[in-house]
C-alpha positions as CSV (number, residue, x, y, z in Angstrom):
1,M,-37.5,-56.3,-46.8
2,T,-36.2,-52.9,-45.9
3,T,-33.9,-50.2,-47.1
4,S,-31.7,-49.9,-44.0
5,P,-28.4,-51.7,-44.4
6,V,-27.7,-55.0,-42.8
7,I,-24.3,-55.2,-41.2
8,I,-22.6,-58.4,-40.0
9,W,-19.6,-58.4,-37.7
10,H,-17.9,-61.4,-39.4
11,N,-15.0,-63.7,-38.7
12,P,-14.4,-65.8,-41.9
13,R,-12.7,-68.5,-39.8
14,C,-15.9,-69.1,-37.7
15,S,-18.4,-71.6,-39.0
16,K,-21.4,-69.9,-37.4
17,S,-20.3,-66.6,-38.9
18,R,-20.0,-68.2,-42.4
19,Q,-23.4,-69.9,-42.0
20,T,-25.0,-66.6,-40.9
21,L,-23.5,-64.7,-43.9
22,A,-24.7,-67.4,-46.2
23,L,-28.2,-67.3,-44.7
24,L,-28.4,-63.5,-45.2
25,E,-27.3,-64.0,-48.8
26,E,-30.0,-66.7,-49.3
27,Q,-32.5,-64.1,-48.1
28,G,-31.4,-61.9,-51.1
29,L,-29.4,-59.5,-48.9
30,T,-26.0,-58.2,-49.5
31,P,-24.8,-57.2,-46.0
32,D,-22.0,-54.9,-45.2
33,V,-19.4,-57.3,-44.0
34,V,-17.2,-55.9,-41.2
35,K,-14.3,-58.1,-40.4
36,Y,-14.3,-57.0,-36.8
37,L,-10.9,-58.7,-36.0
38,E,-9.3,-56.4,-38.5
39,T,-11.5,-53.4,-37.8
40,P,-12.6,-53.6,-34.2
41,P,-15.7,-51.7,-33.0
42,S,-15.3,-48.7,-30.8
43,A,-16.6,-48.5,-27.3
44,E,-19.4,-46.4,-28.6
45,Q,-20.3,-49.0,-31.2
46,L,-20.2,-51.7,-28.6
47,H,-22.5,-49.8,-26.3
48,D,-24.9,-49.2,-29.2
49,V,-24.9,-52.9,-30.2
50,L,-25.3,-54.1,-26.7
51,A,-28.4,-51.9,-26.3
52,K,-29.8,-53.3,-29.5
53,L,-29.1,-56.8,-28.4
54,G,-30.4,-56.3,-24.9
55,L,-27.3,-57.9,-23.5
56,S,-24.7,-57.0,-20.9
57,P,-21.1,-56.8,-22.0
58,R,-20.3,-60.1,-20.4
59,Q,-23.1,-61.8,-22.4
60,L,-21.4,-60.7,-25.6
61,M,-18.0,-62.0,-24.5
62,R,-16.3,-65.3,-25.4
63,T,-15.4,-66.1,-21.8
64,K,-13.6,-69.3,-22.7
65,E,-10.9,-67.6,-24.7
66,A,-7.4,-67.6,-23.2
67,E,-7.3,-63.8,-23.4
68,Y,-10.3,-63.6,-21.1
69,K,-8.4,-65.4,-18.4
70,A,-5.1,-63.6,-19.2
71,Q,-6.7,-60.2,-18.7
72,N,-8.4,-61.3,-15.4
73,L,-11.8,-60.3,-16.7
74,A,-13.9,-62.7,-14.5
75,D,-14.6,-59.9,-11.9
76,A,-14.3,-56.9,-14.3
77,D,-17.0,-54.3,-14.5
78,D,-18.8,-53.4,-17.7
79,A,-16.5,-50.6,-18.6
80,A,-13.5,-52.9,-18.3
81,L,-15.2,-55.6,-20.4
82,I,-16.0,-53.1,-23.2
83,A,-12.5,-51.8,-23.1
84,A,-11.2,-55.4,-23.4
85,M,-13.4,-56.1,-26.4
86,V,-12.2,-52.9,-28.1
87,T,-8.5,-53.9,-27.6
88,T,-9.0,-57.6,-28.0
89,P,-11.9,-58.1,-30.5
90,K,-11.4,-61.9,-30.4
91,L,-13.3,-61.7,-27.1
92,I,-16.5,-60.6,-29.0
93,E,-19.0,-63.3,-29.6
94,R,-19.8,-63.7,-33.2
95,P,-21.4,-63.2,-35.5
96,V,-23.4,-60.0,-34.7
97,V,-26.0,-58.8,-37.3
98,I,-27.2,-55.3,-37.1
99,H,-30.3,-54.0,-38.9
100,G,-31.6,-50.5,-38.2
101,D,-32.4,-50.3,-34.5
102,K,-32.2,-54.1,-34.0
103,A,-29.3,-56.6,-33.6
104,A,-29.0,-60.3,-33.1
105,L,-26.3,-62.9,-32.5
106,G,-26.1,-65.5,-35.2
107,R,-26.1,-68.4,-32.6
108,P,-27.9,-70.2,-34.2
109,P,-27.7,-68.5,-37.6
110,E,-31.5,-68.5,-37.9
111,A,-31.8,-66.2,-34.9
112,V,-30.9,-63.2,-37.2
113,L,-34.0,-63.7,-39.4
114,E,-36.3,-62.1,-36.8
115,I,-34.6,-58.7,-37.0
116,L,-34.9,-58.6,-40.8
117,A,-38.7,-58.2,-41.1
């Protein structure tokens, strides 16, 4: 398909994340697996991925997590949301697949196929 690496921000405990990783492997790819809960992205990486996804920080957040409410993020600005995702990576929607200058959320897993061409 291409020579640029495919990266997945992966949570092994998440069924959609596991399904997306399996789908990538079925495509003959060996993605770089980043267990983002163990190695959270930096604010700069989040800005980059948000631009590639075409999403706002809130659209990449798991707003139903207890940590979202505990940190009073409902009225937070984008900078505060990004800071919260850096310090509490559980708030990041998953999985995220990055390929070159494109990215996609694996919800549903098949959504990532369009960025692989």
